[in-house]
Residue, then its C-alpha position, 0 to 999 in steps of 0.5 A: x243566696x240573699x235576694x235584693x229587691x229593686x225597682x228599675x223604671x217602675x218594674x219591680x225586680x229581685x236580684x241576688x246580691x252583688x248584681x250591678x245595676x246594669x245586669x239587673x236591668x238586663x233581667x227586665x229587658x232594659x237596655x242601658x248603653x255602654x262603650x267600655x263594659x264587656x261581658x268577658x271583662x270586669x267593669x272599668x267605668x271608663x266611658x261614662x255612658x251608662x249613667x243612671x239615676x238613684x232616688x234618694x241620691x243627688x248624683x248619677x251613678x255608673x250602672x256597669x260597676x255599681x251593685x244594687x242595694x236592697x230597696x233602690x229605686x233606679x231611673x235609667x232613662x229620662x231627658x236629663x240622662x239622655x242629654x248627659x249620655x249625648x254630651x259624653x258621646x259628642x266628646x268621644x266623637x270629637x277626639x275620633x276620626x270621622x272616616x267611618x266609610x273607610x274604617x275596618x269596623x264600619x257596619x260593626x262599630x259599637x261607637x257608630x251604633x250607639x251614635x246612631x241610636x241616640x241620633x248624633x248627625x251633627x258634631x257639637x264640639x271642635x275636633x281635637x284628633x291628634x295624628x298618630x301613625x298606624x302600627x302594623x309592624x307585627x305583620x298580623x295586628x294593626x294598631x290605629x291609635x287615632x281611633x281609640x276611645x280610651x275604653x281600656x278593653x284592649x289593655x284589660x284583656x292583654x294584661x289581666x286575661x292573656x297576661x301578655x302585657x303588650x299594651x299600655x296606656x301612655x301619657x296623661x289627660x287629653x294626651x292619653x294613648x294606648x301603645x305597644x310597651x315594653x321595659x323600655x316604654x314606647x316601642x313597636x308592636x313587633x318588639x313588644x311582648x305581643x304574641x299575635x293572640x288577637x284578643x285585643x282586636x276581638x275586645x275593641x269596640x271600634x277600629x282602633x285594633x283589628x287583624x290585618x285583612x287579606x280579602x283584597x289579595x284572596x279576591x285578586x287571586x280568585x280572579x286570575x285565571x293562571x292560579x289554582x286557589x285552594x281553601x283551608x278550613x280549621x274546626x272552629x270556623x265551621x262552628x263559629x262562622x254561622x253566628x255572623x249569618x244569624x245561625x245560634x252559636x255552635x251550629x256546624x256549617x261545613x256543607x254550607x261553608x264548602x259550597x260557598x267557597x266553591x261558588x267563590x271559585x276555589x278549586x278545592x277545600x282542605x280541612x286542618x283536622x288531617x293536619x292535626x292528625x299528622x301533627x299528633x303522629x309526628x309529635x308522638x314519634x318525637x316523644x317516643x325518640x326523646x322518652x325511650x331512646x334519649x335523643x334529646x332532653x325532656x319535656x317536649x313542648x308542642x309547636x302547633x300554635x304560632x302564638x304559643x310559639x311566639x309567647x315561649x320564644x319571648x318569654x321563656x327562650x331557655x325552653x326553645x330546645x324542648x320545642x318539637x320540630x313539627x310544623x302546625x297543622x295549618x303549615x302541614x295541610x298548606x304543604x300538602x295542598x301544593x303536592x295536589x296542585x305542584x304547577x301553581 
């Protein structure tokens, strides 16, 4: 492996050939701000906030997509760079709604955080936010195009990672916007190829895409003395929720999770694992019927995941006859939980 010598803010480093400036800076604990770069995705240099100076070059380069060269001397932070970054942020904010307190991502918004880091407290440019209606037609994923900062993360993950192609940039220049798209152009998310996987919302740095929040309905149900509320925990939840509370990634918090749900007012907590076991048994029985007794054609395709079923229905409808008739583990546990509390 070829190693390159590079200097960033006076700190001498050796990094492998092909390393970008922003990744080289991380090895020296130098943080270069960015809004469009995500570790899951290749860089697009869309936001322009990660600009740096390179000695011997009379221009600024975008650190997220520029590989280091041997002997390169880089300045990541000076008065001019800060001014450029602040101006870029001000331009982004001029095309972004000023309703942080009502936003789903308030407190976890990357734009909000970076604007605070640069101490932006006033709006220098005239607001040019154009009203675009929300799209909640899918029932699960909500699109709020007014808040889009054109970083392109949602398009990258939808098109290049998931290979679904449910989102696209439409129009040009100041009128550019992201929207659901299909063969006929601008359509609703419900009518698009979207399979409701949620990766677009996971990668959006602001509140332009988010998963529909049912928290208010849950709290209302918990406050209702005539309702018996039960919770269902999927295996991924107990291993992931700890990250939101300062635990290391992957720490299992089953006991703590059950305890807090009980304190919130849930009568019982069921585990999706049991539903998964029943799904395996049911699908195995169905496979035997097809394979050994020629009841129906093979292959047998699982129906455990609603997003997978949605994808198959939209992209490969000729394979629907091969679907298993079994419910998903979540549905099975949901049905079984009602047998414990049939009155409610």
